[in-house]
C-alpha positions in Angstrom: 82.8 118.8 -70.7 81.3 120.8 -67.8 78.6 123.4 -68.3 79.1 127.1 -67.3 76.7 126.6 -64.4 78.7 123.7 -63.0 81.9 125.6 -63.3 80.4 128.7 -61.6 79.2 126.5 -58.7 82.7 125.1 -58.3 84.4 128.5 -58.3 85.8 129.9 -55.0 85.3 133.6 -54.3 88.5 135.4 -53.6 88.9 138.8 -52.0 88.2 141.8 -54.3 91.1 143.1 -56.3 92.6 146.6 -55.6 89.9 148.2 -57.8 87.0 146.5 -56.0 86.3 143.9 -58.8 85.1 140.4 -57.8 87.5 137.5 -58.5 87.0 133.8 -58.6 89.5 130.9 -58.3 89.2 127.7 -60.4 91.4 124.6 -59.9 93.6 123.9 -63.0 91.9 120.6 -63.7 88.4 122.0 -64.3 89.5 123.7 -67.5 90.5 121.9 -70.7 94.1 122.3 -71.7 94.8 125.6 -73.4 97.7 127.7 -74.7 98.8 131.0 -73.1 97.1 133.0 -75.9 93.8 131.2 -75.4 93.9 131.6 -71.7 94.6 135.4 -72.1 91.7 135.8 -74.6 89.4 133.8 -72.2 90.1 136.2 -69.3 91.9 133.7 -67.2 95.0 134.5 -65.2 97.3 132.0 -63.4 96.7 131.9 -59.6 99.9 132.9 -57.9 98.8 132.4 -54.3 99.7 129.4 -52.1 96.4 128.8 -50.3 94.6 126.8 -53.1 97.3 125.4 -55.3 97.6 125.5 -59.1 94.7 127.1 -60.9 93.3 130.1 -62.6 91.6 133.4 -61.5 88.8 135.1 -63.4 87.6 138.6 -62.7 83.8 138.7 -63.3 80.6 140.4 -62.5 78.5 137.9 -64.5 80.4 134.6 -63.8 78.3 132.2 -65.9 78.3 134.4 -69.0 82.1 134.9 -68.7 82.7 131.2 -68.3 80.6 130.5 -71.4 82.7 133.0 -73.3 85.9 131.4 -72.0 84.8 127.9 -73.0 83.9 129.2 -76.5 87.3 130.8 -76.9 89.2 127.8 -75.7 87.1 125.3 -77.7 87.2 127.1 -81.0 
């Protein structure tokens, strides 16, 4: 399993959302398989754009901490 730091380094910064919050894109294969309920609790949303392909978007000001939380939610 990848560490939060490795996942944060592989994230692609997206334009800010309508409220000015930073967003990050992750390819679908970097996350372990999860249910829709786990994904929602982890703060991940499906990427709906066409530029990058299948993946997830996370809104975060402290990316490594939020990734660590998401991994904890998904894993347990």
